[in-house]
C-alpha distance (Angstrom), angle and dihedral (degrees) to the residues before:
residue distance angle dihedral
M1 . . .
K2 3.77 . .
N3 3.78 122.8 .
F4 3.80 108.9 -103.1
E5 3.79 97.5 179.1
N6 3.83 103.7 108.6
L7 3.76 103.9 36.1
E8 3.83 90.8 156.8
T9 3.80 88.7 70.0
W10 3.84 93.4 54.2
S11 3.78 118.5 100.9
P12 3.87 118.8 -109.2
K13 3.77 88.8 -111.1
E14 3.85 92.2 55.1
L15 3.78 92.0 46.2
R16 3.77 91.9 50.5
K17 3.81 91.5 50.0
L18 3.82 90.7 49.5
R19 3.81 91.4 47.6
M20 3.80 91.4 51.7
N21 3.80 92.0 47.3
L22 3.84 90.4 50.1
N23 3.83 92.0 48.8
N24 3.79 91.0 50.2
R25 3.83 91.8 47.1
L26 3.80 92.0 49.5
E27 3.76 91.1 50.1
T28 3.83 88.3 52.9
F29 3.82 90.8 51.3
K30 3.83 89.3 51.9
S31 3.77 97.9 45.4
K32 3.80 100.4 41.6
S33 3.77 127.4 51.0
D34 3.81 91.2 -153.4
P35 3.85 109.3 29.8
K36 3.78 116.4 -164.2
E37 3.81 121.2 -101.6
L38 3.82 112.8 -101.1
A39 3.82 120.4 -122.0
K40 3.76 114.8 -92.3
S41 3.78 89.5 -115.6
H42 3.82 92.6 57.0
M43 3.84 114.1 106.8
L44 3.85 91.8 -130.1
H45 3.80 95.7 46.9
G46 3.84 111.6 139.8
L47 3.83 96.3 16.7
E48 3.77 118.3 128.7
H49 3.81 127.0 -149.1
G50 3.81 96.0 -90.2
Q51 3.79 92.4 46.3
C52 3.77 91.1 52.1
E53 3.82 91.7 51.6
D54 3.83 91.3 49.8
L55 3.78 92.7 48.0
L56 3.83 91.2 48.1
L57 3.80 89.9 56.7
K58 3.79 90.1 50.3
V59 3.82 91.4 49.6
K60 3.81 91.3 50.8
Q61 3.82 90.1 49.8
A62 3.79 91.5 49.5
E63 3.84 90.8 49.2
K64 3.80 90.2 52.1
K65 3.78 92.6 50.1
Q66 3.80 90.8 51.2
A67 3.79 92.0 46.8
Y68 3.81 92.6 53.9
A69 3.79 97.1 36.8
P70 3.78 116.2 109.5
K71 3.79 113.5 -100.2
K72 3.79 115.8 -107.2
E73 3.76 114.3 -121.5
E74 3.75 115.5 -130.5
């Protein structure tokens, strides 16, 4: 399982990928009574339904913070 502690430091592309994976996993939990186990190499391996929902909220918050953060000048 990947470390999801500092989502604010993730790039927008990484956050979008994680959000899409979480949405797909949550749909699987809803549509199947016994969803298959994810591969150990999968970033969401070991997360249960409730954990996925909590993480999805954190991802959405991190995306909002990035969207409203002032742009860094290079």
